C-alpha positions as CSV (number, residue, x, y, z in Angstrom):
1,M,0.0,0.0,0.0
2,S,2.7,2.4,1.0
3,W,4.6,1.6,-2.3
4,R,1.5,2.4,-4.3
5,I,1.0,5.7,-2.5
6,L,4.6,6.7,-3.0
7,N,4.4,5.7,-6.7
8,Q,1.2,7.9,-7.2
9,I,2.9,10.8,-5.4
10,S,6.0,10.4,-7.6
11,R,3.9,10.3,-10.8
12,F,1.9,13.4,-9.6
13,A,5.0,15.3,-9.0
14,S,6.5,14.3,-12.3
15,T,3.2,15.4,-14.1
16,A,3.1,18.7,-12.2
17,T,6.7,19.4,-13.2
18,Q,5.9,18.7,-16.8
19,N,2.8,20.9,-16.7
20,V,4.8,23.8,-15.1
21,T,7.4,23.4,-17.8
22,K,4.8,23.4,-20.5
23,G,3.0,26.3,-19.1
24,S,6.0,28.5,-18.6
25,P,6.8,30.8,-21.5
26,K,9.8,29.5,-23.4
27,I,12.6,32.0,-23.9
28,L,13.6,32.0,-27.6
29,D,17.2,32.3,-28.7
30,F,18.5,35.7,-29.9
31,N,19.2,34.2,-33.3
32,Q,15.5,33.4,-33.6
33,I,14.5,37.1,-33.7
34,P,13.3,37.9,-37.2
35,G,15.2,40.4,-39.3
36,P,17.0,41.0,-42.6
37,K,19.8,38.5,-43.5
38,Y,23.4,39.7,-42.9
39,Y,26.0,38.7,-45.4
40,P,29.5,38.7,-43.8
41,I,31.3,38.9,-47.2
42,L,29.6,42.3,-47.9
43,G,30.8,43.9,-44.6
44,A,29.6,47.6,-44.3
45,L,27.7,47.3,-47.6
46,N,25.0,45.4,-45.6
47,D,24.1,48.7,-44.0
48,V,23.7,50.4,-47.3
49,I,21.6,47.6,-48.8
50,Q,19.4,47.0,-45.7
51,L,19.0,50.5,-44.3
52,G,19.1,52.6,-47.4
53,K,19.5,56.3,-47.3
54,N,20.1,57.9,-43.9
55,E,17.5,60.6,-44.4
56,R,14.7,58.0,-44.6
57,L,16.0,55.5,-42.0
58,H,13.0,56.0,-39.8
59,L,10.8,54.9,-42.8
60,T,12.9,51.9,-43.5
61,V,12.8,50.8,-39.9
62,D,9.0,51.4,-39.9
63,E,8.7,49.2,-42.9
64,M,10.8,46.5,-41.3
65,H,8.5,46.6,-38.2
66,K,5.5,46.0,-40.4
67,K,7.3,43.1,-42.0
68,Y,9.0,41.5,-39.0
69,G,6.9,42.7,-36.0
70,N,7.5,44.7,-32.8
71,I,11.1,43.4,-32.5
72,F,13.6,42.7,-35.2
73,R,17.3,41.9,-35.3
74,I,19.9,43.6,-37.5
75,R,23.6,44.1,-37.6
76,I,24.8,47.7,-37.9
77,Q,28.5,48.3,-38.6
78,S,29.5,45.0,-36.9
79,I,27.2,45.7,-33.9
80,D,24.3,43.3,-33.0
81,A,21.2,45.5,-32.6
82,V,17.5,45.0,-32.0
83,F,14.8,47.6,-32.9
84,L,11.7,47.7,-30.7
85,S,8.4,49.4,-31.4
86,S,6.1,48.0,-28.7
87,A,5.6,50.4,-25.8
88,D,6.2,47.7,-23.3
89,Y,9.4,46.5,-25.0
90,I,10.7,50.0,-25.1
91,R,10.3,50.4,-21.3
92,S,12.3,47.1,-21.0
93,I,15.3,48.7,-22.6
94,F,15.7,51.1,-19.7
95,A,15.1,48.3,-17.1
96,Y,18.2,46.6,-18.5
97,E,20.5,49.6,-18.9
98,G,22.4,49.0,-15.7
99,K,24.1,51.3,-13.2
100,Y,26.2,53.0,-15.9
101,P,23.9,53.2,-19.0
102,K,25.8,53.3,-22.3
103,H,24.2,54.8,-25.3
104,P,25.3,54.9,-29.0
105,I,27.5,57.8,-30.2
106,P,27.5,58.8,-33.8
107,P,30.5,57.0,-35.3
108,A,32.2,60.1,-36.7
109,W,32.1,61.7,-33.2
110,F,33.5,58.6,-31.5
111,Y,36.3,58.2,-34.1
112,F,37.2,61.9,-33.9
113,N,37.6,61.7,-30.1
114,E,39.6,58.5,-30.4
115,K,41.9,59.9,-33.1
116,F,42.9,63.0,-31.2
117,N,42.5,61.6,-27.7
118,I,40.0,64.2,-26.8
119,Q,38.0,64.0,-23.6
120,R,34.5,65.3,-23.9
121,G,31.5,66.1,-21.7
122,L,28.5,64.1,-20.3
123,L,27.4,62.9,-23.7
124,F,30.6,61.0,-24.2
125,M,31.4,59.9,-20.6
126,D,30.9,56.4,-19.2
127,D,31.1,54.5,-16.0
128,E,32.1,56.2,-12.7
129,E,33.3,59.4,-14.4
130,W,29.8,59.8,-16.0
131,L,27.9,59.0,-12.8
132,Q,30.0,61.5,-10.7
133,H,29.5,64.4,-13.1
134,R,25.9,63.5,-14.0
135,Q,25.0,63.6,-10.3
136,I,26.5,67.1,-10.1
137,M,24.6,68.4,-13.1
138,N,21.4,66.7,-11.9
139,N,21.5,69.0,-8.9
140,F,21.6,72.1,-11.1
141,L,19.4,71.1,-14.0
142,L,16.8,68.6,-12.8
143,K,16.0,69.6,-9.2
144,D,15.2,73.3,-8.2
145,M,14.7,75.1,-11.5
146,K,13.5,78.4,-10.2
147,W,16.9,80.0,-10.8
148,T,16.5,79.4,-14.6
149,E,13.1,80.9,-15.1
150,K,13.9,84.7,-15.2
151,L,17.0,84.0,-17.4
152,V,14.9,82.0,-19.8
153,E,12.1,84.6,-19.9
154,M,14.5,87.4,-20.4
155,T,16.1,85.6,-23.4
156,C,12.6,85.0,-24.9
157,D,11.7,88.6,-24.5
158,N,14.9,89.6,-26.3
159,F,13.9,87.2,-29.1
160,I,10.4,88.7,-29.4
161,S,11.9,92.2,-29.6
162,K,14.4,91.1,-32.3
163,L,11.6,89.5,-34.2
164,K,9.6,92.7,-34.3
165,R,12.7,94.7,-35.4
166,I,13.3,92.2,-38.3
167,L,9.7,92.4,-39.4
168,D,9.6,96.2,-39.2
169,S,13.0,96.6,-41.1
170,E,12.0,94.2,-43.9
171,D,8.5,95.5,-44.1
172,A,7.3,91.8,-44.3
173,T,5.6,89.2,-42.2
174,V,7.7,86.2,-43.0
175,V,11.1,85.9,-41.3
176,K,13.5,84.7,-44.0
177,N,15.9,82.9,-41.7
178,L,13.7,81.7,-38.9
179,E,15.9,78.7,-38.2
180,D,19.0,80.8,-37.8
181,E,17.2,83.2,-35.5
182,L,16.0,80.3,-33.4
183,Y,19.6,78.9,-33.3
184,L,20.9,82.2,-32.0
185,W,18.1,82.4,-29.4
186,S,19.0,78.8,-28.2
187,I,22.7,79.5,-27.8
188,Y,22.1,82.8,-26.1
189,S,19.8,81.0,-23.7
190,I,22.5,78.7,-22.7
191,L,25.1,81.5,-22.5
192,N,22.7,83.5,-20.2
193,L,22.2,80.4,-18.0
194,M,26.0,80.0,-17.8
195,L,26.5,83.6,-16.9
196,G,23.5,84.0,-14.7
197,S,22.6,87.4,-16.3
198,S,22.1,88.9,-19.8
199,T,25.0,88.6,-22.2
200,S,23.2,91.0,-24.5
201,E,23.7,93.9,-22.1
202,Q,27.5,93.1,-21.9
203,S,28.3,91.8,-25.4
204,D,30.0,93.5,-28.3
205,R,30.2,92.8,-32.0
206,E,33.1,90.5,-31.6
207,F,31.2,88.4,-29.1
208,D,28.1,88.3,-31.2
209,A,30.2,87.3,-34.2
210,T,31.7,84.4,-32.2
211,V,28.2,83.2,-31.2
212,W,27.1,83.3,-34.9
213,E,30.2,81.4,-35.9
214,F,29.3,78.8,-33.3
215,V,25.8,78.5,-34.8
216,T,27.3,77.8,-38.2
217,I,29.7,75.2,-36.8
218,V,27.1,73.3,-34.8
219,K,24.9,73.1,-37.9
220,Q,27.9,71.8,-39.9
221,I,28.7,69.2,-37.3
222,F,25.2,67.7,-37.6
223,D,25.1,68.0,-41.4
224,T,28.4,66.2,-42.0
225,S,28.2,63.6,-39.2
226,S,24.7,62.6,-40.5
227,K,26.3,61.9,-44.0
228,L,29.0,59.8,-42.3
229,M,26.4,57.5,-40.6
230,S,26.6,54.9,-43.4
231,I,30.4,55.4,-44.1
232,P,32.9,54.1,-41.6
233,P,34.7,57.3,-40.5
234,R,38.1,55.6,-40.3
235,F,37.7,54.6,-43.9
236,A,36.5,58.1,-44.9
237,D,39.4,59.6,-43.2
238,K,41.9,57.2,-44.8
239,I,40.8,58.0,-48.3
240,H,40.5,61.8,-47.5
241,M,36.8,62.2,-48.2
242,K,35.8,65.8,-48.1
243,V,32.8,65.1,-45.9
244,Y,35.0,63.7,-43.2
245,R,37.5,66.6,-43.5
246,D,34.6,69.1,-43.2
247,F,33.4,67.2,-40.1
248,E,36.8,67.1,-38.4
249,N,37.4,70.8,-39.1
250,A,33.9,71.7,-37.6
251,A,34.5,69.5,-34.6
252,Q,37.9,71.1,-33.8
253,K,36.4,74.6,-34.3
254,S,33.5,73.8,-31.9
255,I,35.9,73.0,-29.1
256,A,38.1,76.0,-29.7
257,I,35.0,78.3,-29.8
258,S,33.7,76.8,-26.6
259,R,36.9,77.6,-24.9
260,R,36.8,81.2,-26.3
261,L,33.2,81.7,-25.1
262,I,33.9,80.4,-21.6
263,S,37.0,82.7,-21.4
264,I,34.9,85.7,-22.4
265,L,32.2,84.8,-19.9
266,S,34.8,84.4,-17.2
267,N,37.1,87.3,-17.8
268,D,35.1,90.0,-19.7
269,M,31.6,89.7,-18.3
270,Q,30.1,90.1,-14.9
271,S,28.7,86.7,-13.8
272,S,26.2,86.0,-11.1
273,E,26.1,83.4,-8.3
274,N,22.9,82.3,-10.0
275,G,24.7,81.3,-13.1
276,L,25.7,77.7,-14.1
277,L,29.3,78.8,-14.4
278,H,29.5,79.8,-10.7
279,K,27.5,76.7,-9.7
280,M,29.9,74.4,-11.5
281,R,33.0,76.1,-10.0
282,S,31.4,75.7,-6.6
283,E,31.6,71.9,-7.1
284,H,35.4,72.4,-7.9
285,L,35.1,71.4,-11.5
286,S,38.2,72.3,-13.5
287,E,38.0,74.8,-16.3
288,D,38.7,72.1,-18.7
289,M,35.7,70.0,-17.4
290,I,33.5,73.1,-17.5
291,V,34.4,73.7,-21.2
292,R,33.7,70.0,-22.0
293,I,30.3,70.0,-20.4
294,F,29.4,73.4,-21.8
295,S,30.4,72.4,-25.3
296,D,28.2,69.3,-25.1
297,L,25.2,71.3,-23.8
298,I,25.5,73.7,-26.8
299,I,25.8,70.9,-29.4
300,A,23.1,68.6,-27.8
301,A,20.6,71.4,-27.1
302,G,21.1,73.7,-30.1
303,D,19.8,71.5,-32.9
304,T,17.2,69.6,-30.9
305,T,15.5,72.6,-29.3
306,V,15.5,74.6,-32.5
307,T,14.1,71.7,-34.5
308,T,11.4,71.0,-32.0
309,L,10.3,74.6,-32.1
310,Q,10.2,74.6,-35.8
311,W,7.8,71.6,-35.8
312,M,5.7,73.2,-33.2
313,L,5.4,76.6,-34.9
314,H,4.6,74.9,-38.2
315,S,1.9,72.7,-36.7
316,I,0.3,75.6,-34.8
317,A,0.4,77.9,-37.9
318,K,-1.4,75.3,-40.0
319,D,-4.4,75.0,-37.6
320,S,-6.0,78.5,-37.0
321,E,-8.8,77.0,-34.8
322,F,-6.4,75.2,-32.5
323,Q,-4.1,78.2,-32.5
324,D,-6.9,80.4,-31.1
325,K,-7.7,77.8,-28.5
326,L,-4.0,77.6,-27.5
327,R,-3.7,81.4,-27.3
328,K,-6.8,81.6,-25.1
329,S,-5.3,79.1,-22.7
330,I,-2.2,81.3,-22.5
331,V,-4.1,84.6,-22.0
332,D,-6.5,83.1,-19.4
333,E,-3.5,82.4,-17.2
334,P,-1.4,85.6,-17.5
335,G,1.2,84.6,-14.9
336,N,1.6,81.1,-16.3
337,L,3.8,80.5,-19.3
338,E,3.2,76.7,-19.1
339,S,-0.5,76.2,-19.5
340,P,-1.7,72.6,-19.7
341,L,-2.4,73.0,-23.4
342,V,1.0,74.5,-24.1
343,R,2.6,71.5,-22.4
344,A,0.3,69.2,-24.3
345,T,1.3,70.9,-27.6
346,L,5.0,70.1,-26.9
347,R,4.2,66.5,-26.1
348,E,2.1,66.1,-29.2
349,S,4.8,67.7,-31.4
350,L,7.5,65.4,-30.0
351,R,5.2,62.4,-30.5
352,L,4.7,63.1,-34.2
353,Y,8.1,64.6,-34.9
354,P,10.6,63.0,-32.4
355,V,13.8,64.9,-32.6
356,A,15.5,61.6,-31.7
357,P,13.5,59.0,-33.6
358,F,15.8,56.3,-32.2
359,V,16.9,56.1,-28.5
360,G,19.2,53.3,-27.6
361,R,21.1,51.6,-24.8
362,F,23.7,48.8,-24.8
363,I,22.2,46.0,-22.7
364,E,24.2,45.7,-19.5
365,N,23.4,42.1,-18.6
366,D,21.6,39.2,-20.4
367,A,18.0,40.2,-20.7
368,T,14.6,38.9,-21.9
369,I,12.6,41.2,-24.1
370,G,9.5,40.2,-26.1
371,G,10.1,36.5,-25.2
372,Y,13.6,36.5,-26.7
373,G,16.9,36.3,-24.9
374,I,19.0,39.4,-25.5
375,P,22.7,38.9,-24.8
376,K,24.8,41.4,-22.9
377,G,26.3,44.1,-25.1
378,V,23.5,44.1,-27.7
379,L,22.3,47.6,-28.8
380,A,18.6,47.9,-28.1
381,L,16.9,50.8,-30.0
382,A,13.5,52.3,-29.4
383,S,11.8,53.0,-32.7
384,L,10.0,56.2,-31.4
385,Y,8.8,57.3,-34.9
386,T,7.0,54.0,-35.3
387,S,5.6,53.7,-31.8
388,G,4.5,57.3,-31.7
389,R,2.4,56.8,-34.8
390,D,1.0,53.4,-33.9
391,P,-2.9,53.3,-33.6
392,V,-2.4,50.7,-30.9
393,N,-1.0,53.5,-28.7
394,F,-2.9,56.6,-29.9
395,T,-6.2,57.1,-31.6
396,D,-5.9,59.1,-34.9
397,A,-2.2,58.5,-34.5
398,H,-1.2,60.5,-37.6
399,K,-3.1,63.6,-36.6
400,F,-1.8,66.6,-34.6
401,I,-4.2,66.6,-31.6
402,P,-2.6,68.1,-28.5
403,D,-5.8,67.8,-26.5
404,R,-5.2,64.1,-26.2
405,W,-2.6,64.8,-23.5
406,L,-5.0,66.8,-21.3
407,R,-5.9,65.2,-18.0
408,N,-9.1,67.0,-17.3
409,G,-11.2,64.9,-19.6
410,D,-11.2,67.4,-22.6
411,Q,-9.5,64.9,-24.9
412,G,-12.8,63.5,-26.0
413,E,-12.3,60.4,-28.3
414,H,-8.6,61.1,-28.8
415,K,-7.1,58.7,-26.3
416,V,-3.6,58.0,-25.2
417,F,-3.5,54.2,-24.7
418,K,0.2,54.0,-23.8
419,S,2.0,57.3,-23.1
420,H,5.4,55.6,-22.8
421,A,5.2,54.8,-26.5
422,T,6.7,58.2,-26.9
423,L,9.8,59.0,-24.8
424,P,11.5,62.0,-26.4
425,F,13.9,62.6,-23.5
426,A,14.4,58.8,-22.9
427,M,14.0,57.6,-19.3
428,G,16.1,56.2,-16.5
429,S,19.3,57.6,-15.1
430,R,20.7,58.7,-18.4
431,S,17.6,60.5,-19.6
432,C,18.2,64.0,-21.1
433,V,19.9,66.1,-18.4
434,G,18.6,69.3,-20.0
435,K,14.9,68.2,-20.4
436,K,13.5,70.5,-17.8
437,I,15.3,73.6,-19.1
438,A,14.5,72.7,-22.8
439,S,10.8,72.2,-22.0
440,Y,10.6,75.5,-20.1
441,Q,12.4,77.4,-22.9
442,I,10.0,76.0,-25.5
443,H,6.9,76.6,-23.4
444,C,8.0,80.1,-22.6
445,L,8.9,81.1,-26.2
446,I,5.7,79.6,-27.7
447,S,3.6,81.4,-25.1
448,K,5.3,84.8,-25.7
449,I,5.1,84.4,-29.5
450,L,1.4,83.6,-29.4
451,K,0.7,86.6,-27.1
452,E,2.3,88.9,-29.7
453,F,1.6,87.3,-33.0
454,T,-0.9,85.3,-35.1
455,L,0.9,82.6,-37.1
456,E,0.1,81.6,-40.7
457,S,1.8,78.8,-42.6
458,R,3.2,79.9,-45.9
459,N,4.5,76.5,-47.0
460,K,2.6,75.6,-50.2
461,E,3.8,71.9,-50.1
462,D,3.6,69.4,-47.3
463,V,6.6,69.5,-45.0
464,N,7.8,66.0,-44.3
465,F,10.0,64.4,-41.6
466,K,13.6,63.4,-42.7
467,L,16.6,62.2,-40.7
468,K,19.7,64.3,-40.5
469,L,21.1,62.7,-37.4
470,I,17.9,64.1,-35.8
471,G,14.4,64.4,-37.2
472,V,14.2,67.7,-39.2
473,P,11.8,69.2,-41.7
474,D,12.6,68.4,-45.3
475,K,11.8,72.0,-46.4
476,K,12.3,75.4,-45.0
477,I,9.6,76.3,-42.6
478,L,7.8,79.5,-43.8
479,I,5.6,81.3,-41.3
480,A,3.9,84.7,-41.4
481,F,3.9,86.6,-38.1
482,R,1.1,89.0,-37.8
483,T,0.6,91.3,-34.8
484,T,-2.1,89.8,-32.6
485,M,-5.0,92.1,-31.8
486,P,-5.8,92.5,-28.1
487,F,-7.5,89.2,-27.1
488,T,-11.0,89.6,-25.9
489,I,-13.6,87.1,-24.7
490,D,-17.2,87.4,-25.6
491,I,-19.1,86.9,-22.4
492,N,-22.6,87.3,-23.9
493,P,-24.7,84.2,-24.2
């Protein structure tokens, strides 16, 4: 009897174990992830064949997601990578980023630093060096932000005044070089934050010329490095390609100009204890480290903030009904430059036009994403252009509807099913260190522009999204600025 009971228990335990094994999700091998075939004999040509033109990479990846699903595997310049478009998979990237998250750097930038043994700022740091300096900058840029508000507002007021002068002098409504003016505004914003007071009140023609030179250099860095995305920079350097020489020249000039600007701010202008320059020195950062961090802030913030503003202004200018609603939300709260609808407009613009359409991390330890085993060291990339336009995540996903982000129930039928399908500033410990300043700058400038002007789009053709290292308009943004009449509200029934 006892033998039978033991035998039955044994068989029950065996069956239970088998059932648990059968019921548990099986983790599939990394090599089972679908994706385009890699041909070793072709080397770097695989990138050209599979990924096509750099400027439409977001569309190529979007097409691959439609073909292979929410996760696909590909080899990029000898690096194993996975692209992810599911909102849940995207969150997993940051769960596996580790204590010292590592992100991909444009190959040309990485090669340039290696070639000349140049140490750069937060964007290029890793491991303990990154963590130490990131924690310092977190205290200044992500915690108490009150010290930045007056400086940002002052810079925005200067921009509005300059805009009026340009329109008056040219007797026109369209600003011919809006992108350049926004670039200058962006760089002066950072300079004012560094100084803690207005540079415009202390600058001279030489200083302004240096700032303008910096604008042209930053634009050239992005333009040339984007062209080098599909060409190994070491090879481009070896055969003396003009595009690499132009990039190298621009990168060297950017470092030299950064040093010159910091020297002027330190020696020729009166700084404030409220400025970032003073705050960084109070943490005993060396002058070399301050230049490194400052240079990265300018390069990282310049193009991204300007491009985001162009997309926002273009979207607002195309929709007069929404523009009136947005202006009313601003006027109704005169002391608030960040009305809920202004915030929602920025979120919606970044959803449709992500300035960084791919955000990536190198996986720190072996991981499981989407039922597949992802080995340590694989580059995981969030396809934010695809996920942000996926109807699974957003109703009317291809339409510009900022109201969808409002929390007071005004979004109507336009729902946000998964807000983390759009992560323009990434997430985790290596999310954008300047996200709060950038957001306030944009909220502030949009609010002040709409208080003063009515916007009208003058683009006769559709403006499309193209990739030039970041997501930029494929045509010049043309906007008419007309002086806004005093805003009144009809209180009669």
